[in-house]
C-alpha positions as a printed NumPy array, in Angstrom:
array([[ -2.942, -20.803,   7.19 ],
       [ -0.976, -18.129,   9.013],
       [ -0.338, -15.016,   6.93 ],
       [  2.227, -12.319,   7.617],
       [  1.502,  -8.807,   6.384],
       [  4.686,  -6.764,   6.162],
       [  3.273,  -3.237,   6.237],
       [ -0.361,  -3.276,   7.442],
       [ -1.316,   0.052,   5.854],
       [ -3.795,   0.886,   3.109],
       [ -2.881,  -2.008,   0.802],
       [ -1.579,  -4.562,   3.295],
       [ -4.297,  -3.814,   5.838],
       [ -7.062,  -3.987,   3.25 ],
       [ -5.745,  -7.317,   1.999],
       [ -5.629,  -8.601,   5.588],
       [ -9.272,  -7.608,   6.093],
       [-10.291,  -9.449,   2.921],
       [ -8.379, -12.56 ,   3.999],
       [-10.066, -12.528,   7.401],
       [-13.497, -11.722,   5.956],
       [-13.228, -14.597,   3.476],
       [-11.907, -17.1  ,   6.008],
       [ -8.684, -17.398,   4.006],
       [ -6.356, -16.943,   6.981],
       [ -6.44 , -18.587,  10.394],
       [ -4.171, -15.927,  11.83 ],
       [ -2.755, -12.657,  10.491],
       [  0.599, -11.514,  11.852],
       [  1.584,  -7.885,  11.248],
       [  5.133,  -6.581,  10.898],
       [  5.849,  -2.853,  11.001],
       [  8.836,  -0.804,  12.124],
       [  6.426,   1.873,  13.388],
       [  5.104,   0.668,  16.783],
       [  2.114,   3.017,  16.591],
       [  1.083,   1.568,  13.237],
       [  1.496,  -1.945,  14.604],
       [ -0.656,  -1.243,  17.648],
       [ -3.275,   0.459,  15.505],
       [ -3.395,  -2.455,  13.05 ],
       [ -4.155,  -4.85 ,  15.907],
       [ -6.678,  -2.441,  17.45 ],
       [ -8.528,  -2.145,  14.123],
       [ -8.596,  -5.901,  13.634],
       [ -6.305,  -5.885,  10.617],
       [ -4.035,  -8.342,  12.417],
       [ -4.268, -10.72 ,  15.341],
       [ -0.797,  -9.923,  16.631],
       [  2.473,  -8.201,  15.841],
       [  5.862,  -9.837,  15.532],
       [  9.401,  -9.339,  14.324],
       [ 10.123, -10.068,  10.67 ],
       [ 12.039, -13.252,  11.493],
       [  9.349, -14.6  ,  13.836],
       [  6.526, -13.756,  11.429],
       [  8.226, -15.423,   8.461],
       [  9.017, -18.534,  10.493],
       [  5.391, -18.932,  11.631],
       [  3.633, -18.117,   8.34 ],
       [  2.799, -20.052,   5.197],
       [  2.178, -16.861,   3.217],
       [  4.173, -13.631,   3.508],
       [  2.812, -10.448,   1.908],
       [  5.089,  -7.465,   1.313],
       [  3.038,  -4.254,   1.255],
       [  5.676,  -1.627,   1.951],
       [  7.289,   1.02 ,  -0.32 ],
       [  9.028,  -0.542,  -3.319],
       [ 12.541,   0.404,  -2.205],
       [ 11.965,  -1.539,   1.017],
       [ 10.497,  -4.474,  -0.928],
       [ 13.655,  -4.527,  -3.004],
       [ 15.714,  -4.845,   0.19 ],
       [ 13.509,  -7.281,   2.098],
       [ 12.513,  -9.725,  -0.648],
       [ 15.942, -11.387,  -1.103],
       [ 16.293, -11.669,   2.683],
       [ 12.906, -13.319,   3.064],
       [ 13.518, -15.709,   0.172],
       [ 16.723, -16.784,   1.914],
       [ 14.753, -17.339,   5.142],
       [ 12.221, -19.608,   3.424],
       [ 14.598, -21.441,   1.097],
       [ 13.832, -25.172,   1.042],
       [ 10.272, -24.741,   2.353],
       [  6.83 , -24.533,   0.727],
       [  6.22 , -21.007,   2.033],
       [  5.05 , -18.376,  -0.471],
       [  6.059, -14.718,  -0.712],
       [  4.133, -12.106,  -2.684],
       [  4.661,  -8.368,  -2.964],
       [  2.14 ,  -5.667,  -3.833],
       [  4.465,  -2.999,  -5.183],
       [  3.603,  -0.587,  -7.985],
       [  6.887,  -1.23 ,  -9.797],
       [  8.236,  -4.633, -10.695],
       [ 11.346,  -4.658, -12.908],
       [ 13.948,  -3.566, -10.333],
       [ 12.461,  -5.905,  -7.733],
       [ 12.419,  -8.799, -10.214],
       [ 16.046,  -8.261, -11.248],
       [ 17.108,  -8.384,  -7.617],
       [ 15.907, -11.971,  -7.118],
       [ 15.982, -13.486, -10.609],
       [ 18.886, -15.794,  -9.698],
       [ 17.843, -16.514,  -6.121],
       [ 17.543, -20.261,  -5.375],
       [ 14.08 , -19.695,  -3.872],
       [ 12.808, -17.453,  -6.706],
       [ 10.022, -19.929,  -7.475],
       [  8.384, -19.286,  -4.098],
       [  7.828, -15.63 ,  -5.034],
       [  4.784, -14.302,  -6.904],
       [  4.976, -10.682,  -8.104],
       [  1.675,  -8.815,  -7.702],
       [  0.36 ,  -5.336,  -8.381],
       [ -3.263,  -4.797,  -7.309],
       [ -4.648,  -1.793,  -9.205],
       [ -6.498,  -0.343,  -6.25 ],
       [ -6.003,   2.264,  -3.568],
       [ -6.872,   5.712,  -2.307],
       [ -4.875,   8.838,  -1.544],
       [ -4.736,   7.876,   2.143],
       [ -2.171,   5.751,   3.973],
       [ -1.568,   3.887,   7.205],
       [ -3.696,   1.293,   9.05 ],
       [ -6.664,   3.646,   9.399],
       [ -6.904,   3.836,   5.588],
       [ -7.519,   0.075,   5.248],
       [-10.871,  -0.886,   3.717],
       [-12.542,  -4.268,   3.552],
       [-13.504,  -4.941,  -0.066],
       [-10.988,  -2.46 ,  -1.506],
       [ -9.89 ,  -5.013,  -4.115],
       [-13.294,  -6.363,  -5.133],
       [-13.787,  -6.093,  -8.916],
       [-10.367,  -4.452,  -9.241],
       [ -7.618,  -5.634, -11.58 ],
       [ -4.481,  -7.291, -10.28 ],
       [ -1.388,  -7.907, -12.401],
       [  0.764, -10.984, -11.872],
       [  4.215, -10.446, -13.362],
       [  6.662, -13.043, -14.672],
       [  4.366, -15.925, -13.772],
       [  6.631, -18.423, -15.545],
       [  9.286, -17.827, -12.856],
       [  6.957, -18.809,  -9.997],
       [  6.47 , -22.428,  -8.922],
       [  3.168, -23.847, -10.13 ],
       [  1.801, -24.524,  -6.648],
       [  2.737, -21.025,  -5.46 ],
       [  1.081, -19.432,  -8.485],
       [ -2.063, -21.546,  -8.141],
       [ -2.369, -20.748,  -4.425],
       [ -2.014, -17.026,  -4.993],
       [ -4.433, -16.923,  -7.954],
       [ -6.995, -18.822,  -5.881],
       [ -6.688, -16.278,  -3.053],
       [ -6.896, -13.314,  -5.43 ],
       [ -9.997, -14.735,  -7.11 ],
       [-11.594, -15.34 ,  -3.71 ],
       [-11.143, -11.678,  -2.805],
       [-12.92 , -10.654,  -6.014],
       [ -9.973,  -9.472,  -8.107],
       [ -9.664,  -9.789, -11.884],
       [ -6.304, -11.33 , -12.784],
       [ -4.082, -10.341, -15.727],
       [ -0.505, -11.284, -16.593],
       [  2.475,  -9.248, -17.813],
       [  6.239,  -9.355, -17.813],
       [  7.893,  -6.921, -15.398],
       [  9.279,  -4.606, -18.064],
       [  5.953,  -4.184, -19.89 ],
       [  4.204,  -3.66 , -16.573],
       [  6.512,  -0.828, -15.537],
       [  6.202,   0.897, -18.918],
       [  2.393,   0.762, -18.953],
       [  1.97 ,   1.747, -15.31 ],
       [  4.219,   4.769, -15.896],
       [  1.675,   6.013, -18.445],
       [ -1.563,   5.22 , -16.643],
       [ -0.639,   5.732, -12.996],
       [  2.726,   7.272, -12.232],
       [  2.335,  10.27 , -14.565],
       [ -1.075,  10.98 , -13.003],
       [  0.533,  11.303,  -9.592],
       [  3.338,  13.533, -10.876],
       [  0.75 ,  15.742, -12.593],
       [ -1.263,  15.983,  -9.386],
       [  1.785,  16.818,  -7.261],
       [  2.896,  19.436,  -9.799],
       [ -0.525,  21.074,  -9.967],
       [ -0.735,  21.218,  -6.169],
       [  2.705,  22.845,  -5.983],
       [  1.771,  25.398,  -8.658],
       [ -1.449,  26.338,  -6.896],
       [  0.191,  26.546,  -3.468],
       [  2.932,  28.785,  -4.895],
       [  0.463,  31.172,  -6.517],
       [ -2.47 ,  31.063,  -4.133],
       [ -1.314,  32.144,  -0.69 ],
       [ -4.871,  32.409,   0.586],
       [ -6.471,  29.063,   1.494],
       [ -9.892,  30.714,   1.3  ],
       [ -9.355,  31.583,  -2.373],
       [ -8.482,  27.993,  -3.194],
       [-11.559,  26.635,  -1.431],
       [-13.866,  29.232,  -3.001],
       [-12.78 ,  28.513,  -6.563],
       [-12.073,  24.779,  -6.308],
       [-14.588,  22.796,  -8.339],
       [-14.919,  19.081,  -8.886],
       [-12.429,  19.108, -11.778],
       [ -9.671,  20.604,  -9.647],
       [-10.477,  18.359,  -6.689],
       [-10.372,  15.178,  -8.76 ],
       [ -7.12 ,  16.19 , -10.471],
       [ -5.306,  17.235,  -7.308],
       [ -6.69 ,  14.461,  -5.075],
       [ -3.624,  12.288,  -5.669],
       [ -1.376,  15.037,  -4.297],
       [ -2.42 ,  13.839,  -0.835],
       [ -0.657,  10.498,  -1.455],
       [  2.15 ,   9.276,   0.791],
       [  5.557,  10.785,  -0.041],
       [  7.601,   7.742,   1.048],
       [  5.58 ,   5.476,  -1.204],
       [  5.699,   7.667,  -4.293],
       [  9.262,   8.949,  -4.109],
       [ 10.489,   5.338,  -4.135],
       [  8.144,   4.44 ,  -7.013],
       [  9.383,   7.356,  -9.124],
       [ 13.026,   6.445,  -8.536],
       [ 12.601,   2.707,  -9.177],
       [ 10.694,   3.354, -12.39 ],
       [ 12.769,   6.368, -13.409],
       [ 13.622,   5.2  , -16.943],
       [ 10.022,   4.755, -18.043],
       [  8.705,   7.719, -16.056],
       [ 11.283,   9.994, -17.702],
       [ 10.155,   8.715, -21.107],
       [  6.527,   9.458, -20.241],
       [  7.396,  12.896, -18.842],
       [  9.153,  13.839, -22.081],
       [  6.012,  12.969, -24.046],
       [  3.77 ,  14.753, -21.535],
       [  5.861,  17.927, -21.565],
       [  5.772,  18.012, -25.376],
       [  1.966,  18.001, -25.234],
       [  1.998,  20.767, -22.601],
       [  4.288,  22.839, -24.824],
       [  1.828,  22.447, -27.714],
       [ -1.011,  23.759, -25.556],
       [  1.176,  26.677, -24.454],
       [  2.162,  27.421, -28.058],
       [ -1.381,  27.44 , -29.429],
       [ -2.703,  29.471, -26.494],
       [  0.026,  32.094, -27.018],
       [ -0.77 ,  32.168, -30.751],
       [ -4.506,  32.46 , -30.121],
       [ -4.959,  29.445, -32.398],
       [ -8.443,  28.174, -31.512],
       [ -8.55 ,  25.586, -34.303],
       [ -5.288,  23.983, -33.19 ],
       [ -6.478,  23.916, -29.578],
       [ -9.749,  22.289, -30.582],
       [ -7.769,  19.762, -32.565],
       [ -5.707,  18.803, -29.532],
       [ -8.798,  18.543, -27.339],
       [-10.694,  16.493, -29.935],
       [ -7.711,  14.162, -30.21 ],
       [ -7.618,  13.822, -26.426],
       [-11.349,  13.044, -26.392],
       [-10.527,   9.764, -28.137],
       [ -9.475,   8.397, -24.729],
       [-13.18 ,   7.85 , -23.998],
       [-13.202,   4.979, -26.512],
       [-10.77 ,   3.175, -24.238],
       [-12.238,   4.18 , -20.89 ],
       [-15.85 ,   3.457, -21.891],
       [-15.244,  -0.099, -23.073]])
């Protein structure tokens, strides 16, 4: 089949490589508004050619949206209108789902859409960040599966399994709540820590001298793409705000006990936090 990748960057480009590696696509067509990204995607072998959105959709059986979630929200209804009455399939790979889902819930071609969120990635972006095998043994969430046509769902699950992903199912609302806790807050924390350090430490040499693995792992996400994450934060604002309120309360407790010199209370908080290992070590 012909596959269109709308946004051949880290996620879209990596998925294209897996499709080509596994013989799951006869031809990959890339769509990108940045001509340099488009040329680079072809040069790196992520795609066989570039095309306009309309041309790519017309010539493809599968269309993958791997652009920032605000752009997905705009493009998805348009693409569903383009493919209405056909057997073409559209899937997105956005990190938020509820706002996107609400935008097409009453669309006549809603059944041709499968909502995906692969839990994989790095702090890098663009075509050069694409990695073959990025998704192997990673989890992927399919949201609102009951709204997708059976053949579309079966085709997508077969492709995801072939690329080595572990499939789970959620509704869009539950997905956005859970991902706010386990992913989005981590990025906000990393961005905030980076800003705090940059504000205090004017000397780059001091940062490099004192930076240990703990700091590096915590602040690594601060290198993530601003276009991608600003749109995620805004689309998932309700749940992210809820998580931030909880997070800030915990930070205030640490501040309080540190100011009081209360070692027992601090140990209690840390011991309570240590319980996360029971989840992570399963």
